[in-house]
N, C-alpha and C positions, 0 to 999 in steps of 0.2 A: 606360510605367508599369512600374515594377520589381515583380516578384512575389517574395514571401518564399519561401524554400525549402520544399519539402513537409515534412509531418511527419517522414517517415523520414529525409529529408536533413538535417533540423535536429537529428538525434541523439535524436529522441524515441522511436524504435523500441525503445531499451533500457527503455522503460517496461513493455513486455509482461510481463516476470516479475512485476513489482510488481502489476500489475492481475490477472494470473492467480492470484497468491497471495491477493489480496483478494477474489477472485470466490468463494471458498468461504465459506459462512455461518459455520462454526465458526471459521475463521481470522479472519475479520472480527470476530467476537465477542472473540476473544483479543486482537486489536489494540486494539479498543475498551476492553477491560478494562485493558490495560497504559496506554492514554492516560489513563484516568480514575483508576486506582488506583496507578500507578507500578509499579516493579519488583516482580514476584511469583515465588514458588516454584511448581513444578509442582503441588504439593499445593493451593495456594490457587487456581491456574488451573483446576484440575479441578473445584473447588467450583462447583455450579450449572451445569455443562456436561453435557449428556446423553450423553457419550461416555467411554470408559475413559481412564485415565491414559496408557496406551500410545498411544492415538489422539491425544490432546493433544500428547504428545511428538512424534509424527510431524507433526502440523500445525505445531508450533513449528519443526521442522527445515525444513519447506517455507518458512515465513516468514523463517527465518534465511538460507536459500539465495537468497531475493529480496532480502536486505539490509534486511528490515523490523525484525527483532528480533535481539537478541544475548543470550548468557547469560554470567554471570560467577560465579565461586564465592562462596559465602556464607560469611563468616568463621565459624570454629569450628563449622561444621556440615557435614554431607555432602550438602548441597543446593547447587543453583544457582539464581541469580535470573534471571529473564528480564525484559528490558527493551526498550523501544521504541528503534528507531534512527530518530530524528526526521527526519534528513537525507533518507531515502528517501521519507518521507511528504510532505516539502516538495517533493521532485522530482516526486512524483505530482501534487501540487497545481499545480505550474507546467506540467506536461504538460496537465492539464485546462484550465487557463487559456489555454494556447496553442490547444488544440482549439477551445475556445469562441470565441476571437477569430477563428480561421479560419472557423468556422461562421457567426458574425455577419456576417463580410465576404462570405461566399458568399450569405447571405440578402440582403444589401444590394445585391449585384450582381444577383441574380435580380429583386429589386423594381424596380431601376432599368431593367432590360431589359423587364420587363413593363409598366412605365409609359411606356416610349418609343413 
C-alpha cells in the first residue's frame, strides 16, 4: 500500500503564514470585505472597523507579507487601493482540502481497525 507524502513533505508547510495571517479577527474581517466589496482604499477599509487607520495599515501589511493582499496606486489620487490576491486563498483552500482528505483517510483506517 503506497502512502501519500506527509502534509509537510507535500509542500503544504508553506501554508502556515497564510493561516497565521487569517488567524487574526481584524485581518480576517479585512479579507472578507475585500472578497465581497472588491478593491478598497484604506479610508473605506477603516470604516466600521473598531481600530485605528494605523492599525488597519499594519494588518494590511501582515496580509501582504503572507501574499493575501496587494496594494496599487489609485489613479489621480494620493491613495492606494488594496485588493485581494485570490491565488493565495485558493492555495489555502487546497491545503484544507488535502488535510480534510487525510483526516477522512485516518478515520476510515481507524474504523476498519476497530471493526476487525
